[in-house]
C-alpha positions as CSV (number, residue, x, y, z in Angstrom):
1,M,194.3,133.9,50.9
2,K,193.0,130.6,49.5
3,A,190.7,128.5,51.8
4,L,188.0,125.6,51.0
5,N,184.4,126.5,52.3
6,F,180.9,125.3,52.3
7,P,178.9,127.9,50.2
8,E,175.8,126.0,51.2
9,K,174.6,123.1,52.3
10,D,176.3,120.2,50.7
11,K,178.8,122.3,48.5
12,V,182.5,122.4,48.9
13,A,184.7,124.6,46.9
14,V,188.1,125.5,47.0
15,G,188.6,129.3,45.9
16,S,189.9,132.8,47.3
17,M,188.7,135.2,50.5
18,P,189.8,138.0,52.3
19,D,191.9,137.4,55.2
20,P,191.0,137.4,57.9
21,V,191.4,140.7,60.1
22,V,192.9,140.6,63.8
23,G,190.4,141.6,66.4
24,P,190.9,142.5,70.2
25,G,191.7,139.4,72.1
26,E,192.5,137.3,69.4
27,V,195.7,136.4,67.0
28,V,195.7,135.5,63.8
29,I,198.0,131.9,62.6
30,A,199.3,130.7,59.7
31,V,197.5,127.0,59.4
32,R,200.3,124.5,59.1
33,A,197.9,121.1,59.4
34,S,194.4,120.9,59.8
35,G,192.8,117.2,59.7
36,I,189.0,116.4,58.9
37,C,186.7,114.7,61.2
38,H,183.1,113.1,60.3
39,T,181.6,116.5,61.9
40,D,182.6,117.9,59.3
41,I,180.8,116.3,56.6
42,E,177.8,116.9,58.8
43,V,178.2,120.6,58.7
44,M,178.2,120.0,54.8
45,R,175.1,118.3,54.8
46,G,173.9,121.1,57.7
47,N,173.3,117.9,60.6
48,Y,176.1,120.1,63.1
49,G,175.9,123.0,64.3
50,A,173.9,125.9,63.2
51,S,174.0,124.9,59.4
52,A,174.8,129.1,58.5
53,F,176.7,129.2,55.0
54,P,178.8,129.9,53.9
55,I,181.7,128.5,56.7
56,V,184.9,127.4,56.8
57,P,185.3,124.2,58.0
58,G,188.1,122.8,59.5
59,H,188.5,122.4,64.1
60,E,191.2,120.0,64.2
61,Y,193.8,122.6,63.4
62,A,197.5,123.8,64.4
63,G,199.8,126.3,63.1
64,E,201.8,129.9,63.7
65,I,200.8,133.0,65.2
66,I,201.3,135.7,62.1
67,E,200.1,138.6,63.6
68,I,198.9,139.1,67.4
69,G,195.7,141.7,68.4
70,P,194.9,144.3,70.8
71,E,194.9,142.7,74.7
72,V,196.5,140.0,73.5
73,T,199.5,139.8,76.4
74,R,200.7,135.7,76.6
75,L,201.8,134.7,73.1
76,K,204.2,136.3,70.4
77,V,203.8,136.2,66.3
78,G,205.7,133.2,65.5
79,D,204.4,131.0,68.5
80,R,204.0,127.6,67.4
81,V,200.1,126.6,68.5
82,V,196.7,123.8,68.0
83,V,193.4,125.3,68.5
84,D,190.8,124.3,71.6
85,P,187.6,125.4,69.3
86,N,184.8,124.6,71.0
87,L,183.2,128.3,71.7
88,E,180.6,128.0,74.8
89,C,178.4,130.6,76.2
90,G,179.5,130.6,79.9
91,K,175.9,131.6,81.5
92,C,173.7,127.4,80.7
93,R,173.6,125.4,83.3
94,A,176.3,122.8,81.9
95,C,178.8,125.8,81.2
96,R,177.9,127.4,85.1
97,R,179.3,123.1,85.7
98,G,181.9,123.2,83.9
99,W,180.7,121.4,81.3
100,A,182.1,123.9,78.2
101,H,181.3,121.2,75.7
102,L,177.4,120.3,76.7
103,C,176.9,124.1,75.9
104,E,172.9,124.9,75.2
105,N,174.6,127.3,72.8
106,L,177.2,125.3,71.9
107,G,179.2,126.8,69.3
108,A,183.0,126.0,67.9
109,Y,185.4,126.9,65.2
110,G,184.9,124.8,61.8
111,V,181.6,124.5,62.8
112,T,179.2,128.2,63.2
113,V,182.4,129.8,63.0
114,N,185.0,130.0,60.3
115,G,187.6,127.2,60.9
116,G,191.1,125.3,59.8
117,F,190.7,124.9,56.4
118,A,192.4,128.4,55.3
119,E,195.3,129.1,54.8
120,Q,195.4,131.8,57.6
121,S,192.3,131.3,60.8
122,A,191.5,134.1,63.7
123,V,191.4,132.5,66.9
124,R,190.6,133.6,70.3
125,A,194.0,134.2,72.1
126,D,192.2,132.4,74.9
127,A,191.9,129.0,72.3
128,V,194.9,128.2,71.9
129,H,198.0,126.3,73.1
130,Q,201.8,126.5,73.0
131,I,203.1,123.5,71.1
132,A,206.9,124.0,71.9
133,D,208.8,121.8,69.0
134,M,205.7,119.3,68.3
135,S,205.0,118.4,64.7
136,F,202.0,120.3,63.5
137,T,200.6,116.9,62.7
138,M,200.6,115.6,65.9
139,A,199.5,118.6,67.7
140,A,196.5,119.0,65.1
141,L,195.6,115.8,66.8
142,A,194.9,117.4,70.3
143,E,191.5,117.8,69.6
144,P,190.7,114.7,68.6
145,M,192.8,112.9,71.5
146,G,191.0,115.6,73.5
147,C,187.5,113.5,72.5
148,V,189.0,110.6,74.2
149,L,190.7,111.5,77.0
150,N,187.0,113.3,77.6
151,G,185.5,110.1,77.1
152,L,187.3,108.2,79.0
153,S,187.0,110.5,81.8
154,P,184.0,109.0,84.3
155,L,186.5,106.0,84.4
156,E,189.2,108.0,86.2
157,G,189.7,105.8,89.9
158,R,189.0,102.8,88.2
159,L,191.2,99.6,87.8
160,I,191.3,98.5,83.9
161,E,193.3,96.3,83.1
162,R,191.5,95.0,80.2
163,A,189.7,97.0,77.3
164,A,188.5,95.8,74.2
165,I,188.1,98.2,71.4
166,F,185.6,98.2,68.9
167,G,186.3,99.8,66.0
168,T,190.2,100.6,64.7
169,G,189.6,103.8,62.9
170,P,192.0,107.3,64.0
171,M,189.7,108.0,67.2
172,G,189.3,103.8,68.6
173,L,193.3,103.3,67.7
174,L,193.6,107.0,69.6
175,M,191.4,105.9,72.5
176,G,193.7,102.7,72.4
177,L,197.1,104.5,72.4
178,A,195.9,106.6,75.2
179,L,194.6,103.6,77.5
180,K,198.4,102.0,77.1
181,S,200.1,105.1,78.0
182,R,197.9,105.8,80.7
183,G,199.0,102.0,82.1
184,T,196.2,100.0,81.0
185,P,197.8,96.1,80.2
186,E,195.5,94.5,77.2
187,V,194.0,96.8,74.5
188,I,192.1,94.9,72.3
189,M,191.2,96.4,69.2
190,V,188.5,94.7,67.2
191,D,188.5,95.3,63.7
192,F,187.3,93.4,60.2
193,D,190.0,95.9,58.7
194,D,193.8,93.5,58.4
195,D,196.0,96.5,57.7
196,R,194.1,98.5,60.4
197,L,194.9,95.3,63.1
198,R,198.1,95.4,62.5
199,M,199.3,98.9,63.1
200,A,197.5,98.7,66.1
201,K,199.9,95.9,66.6
202,R,202.6,98.0,65.6
203,N,202.0,100.3,68.1
204,G,202.4,98.2,70.6
205,L,198.0,96.9,70.9
206,E,196.5,93.5,70.6
207,A,194.5,92.4,68.1
208,M,191.0,90.3,67.5
209,K,189.5,90.2,63.9
210,A,185.8,91.0,64.3
211,G,183.3,88.2,63.7
212,S,185.9,85.7,64.5
213,G,185.7,82.5,67.2
214,A,188.5,85.4,69.2
215,L,185.9,87.0,70.7
216,K,184.5,84.4,73.1
217,E,187.1,85.2,74.8
218,L,185.9,88.7,75.9
219,R,182.5,87.9,76.9
220,R,181.8,89.4,80.4
221,G,186.6,89.5,80.4
222,C,186.5,93.0,80.2
223,D,186.8,96.1,82.7
224,L,185.8,98.5,79.7
225,A,184.6,97.7,76.2
226,V,184.1,100.8,73.5
227,D,182.0,101.6,71.0
228,A,184.5,103.6,68.5
229,A,182.5,102.1,65.2
230,G,178.9,103.8,65.4
231,V,177.4,100.4,64.8
232,P,174.4,100.1,66.7
233,A,174.7,96.1,66.8
234,V,178.3,96.7,68.5
235,A,176.5,99.3,70.7
236,A,174.1,96.2,72.0
237,S,177.1,93.5,72.1
238,L,178.8,96.0,74.5
239,I,177.6,94.9,77.9
240,D,177.9,91.0,77.1
241,C,182.0,92.0,77.2
242,I,181.9,94.1,80.1
243,A,182.9,92.0,83.4
244,N,180.5,92.7,86.5
245,G,181.3,96.1,88.1
246,G,182.8,97.1,84.4
247,A,182.2,99.9,82.2
248,A,180.8,100.5,79.0
249,L,181.7,103.0,76.8
250,Y,179.6,104.8,73.7
251,F,182.0,107.1,72.2
252,G,181.6,106.4,68.2
253,V,178.4,108.2,67.0
254,C,175.5,105.3,66.2
255,P,172.1,106.9,64.4
256,A,170.4,109.3,66.0
257,D,167.0,107.1,65.4
258,A,169.4,104.0,66.4
259,R,167.4,101.6,69.2
260,I,168.9,99.2,71.3
261,E,167.5,96.8,73.9
262,I,169.2,96.5,77.4
263,S,168.9,94.9,80.4
264,P,168.1,97.2,83.5
265,F,167.9,93.8,85.7
266,E,171.5,93.2,84.1
267,V,173.0,96.7,85.1
268,F,171.5,95.9,88.2
269,R,172.6,93.0,89.3
270,R,176.2,93.2,87.6
271,Q,176.9,96.7,88.9
272,L,177.4,98.0,85.5
273,S,178.2,101.6,84.2
274,L,176.8,103.0,81.2
275,F,178.6,105.7,79.9
276,G,178.4,108.7,76.9
277,T,180.7,110.9,75.7
278,H,180.5,114.7,73.9
279,S,183.7,116.3,72.2
280,L,186.4,117.5,74.2
281,N,186.3,120.3,77.7
282,H,189.2,122.2,77.0
283,N,191.6,119.5,78.3
284,I,193.9,120.3,75.0
285,P,197.5,120.6,77.5
286,D,196.3,117.6,78.9
287,A,196.3,115.7,74.9
288,L,200.0,117.7,74.1
289,A,201.1,115.7,77.2
290,V,199.5,112.4,76.2
291,I,200.6,112.7,72.5
292,E,203.7,113.8,74.0
293,A,204.0,111.0,75.7
294,I,202.7,108.6,73.1
295,G,206.0,110.3,71.0
296,P,206.3,110.4,66.8
297,S,204.6,107.2,66.1
298,I,201.8,108.4,67.1
299,E,201.5,109.8,63.5
300,D,200.6,106.2,62.3
301,V,197.4,107.8,62.7
302,V,197.9,110.3,59.9
303,T,197.8,108.3,56.4
304,H,197.2,110.8,54.2
305,R,198.3,114.6,54.0
306,L,196.4,116.5,51.3
307,S,196.3,119.6,49.1
308,F,193.8,121.9,49.4
309,D,192.1,120.3,46.2
310,G,192.7,116.5,47.8
311,I,190.8,117.8,50.9
312,A,187.4,119.0,48.4
313,D,188.1,115.8,47.4
314,V,187.4,114.1,50.4
315,M,184.9,116.0,51.2
316,A,182.9,115.9,48.7
317,G,182.4,112.0,48.9
318,Q,185.5,110.6,47.3
319,K,187.2,108.2,48.9
320,V,191.1,107.8,50.0
321,K,191.6,103.8,50.0
322,G,193.3,102.7,52.9
323,S,193.2,106.1,55.2
324,M,192.8,107.0,58.6
325,K,193.4,109.9,60.0
326,V,193.6,112.5,56.4
327,Q,195.2,116.4,57.3
328,M,196.0,119.5,55.1
329,V,199.2,120.1,55.3
330,L,200.2,123.3,53.9
């Protein structure tokens, strides 16, 4: 089969490799759509996961089952499915609490085990979810949407009438769409990029230009403020945006050595809540439900559909002008 892989640190290659051999409790998927995530770049750089090379990246993927292994009973050849990539140990403190995404020994398809940038992928049967007639492009957004929903999970039960999301990249936009679909009446996307802001408005969200005077309207006026940019200065500004009793969500990936200043007195006096988030927690079914509720317009997030070679170029650092989510489509 044809596959993209990282043969060693900082290297990307496209070539042939043996078809996967299905094992007990596994299925083989013919990959139809697989999305690029910043995590893939970090895997290539040896900064994420086990840093074991070679590895086939790709943890946002959907496809069709073409082979069933022994002991698999609930699935059949021809089923259209999406993959839940996380592979937890099931034994550590986090796993015992149901926090698979915080596993001390967390692995994942495309990170520690060959993933979705290949024509075929062998996957544990309990890691796939049927997608019925949903498009593969939409279904491959279930992993990032699962990350969004995990980030919002600590806020369940809160009244969120006004939310501001700083950063209108694919993850920020998915978060805005998720909040809107769950009933938040006013979701404001903040970004410097006019094209991204126009996309947000086309999808029923509000838009504000980063750095503009209009941002003064947000001061202490939001029930939720989200950093979806991974910029320390943005992360530092969240508290000034949230109203008394509000919440700040650190969703973007800031540099590991970045630091911001927070007043513990202000957190105390204004009864603020600060949340972090990491990955998804086996919530693909919920993600699929939200994607279905949003509808086909969610495919606007996927601006580029590329071949193996095109994906390899992106992995190697070639930027795609005007891109949001980039997927390999077979």
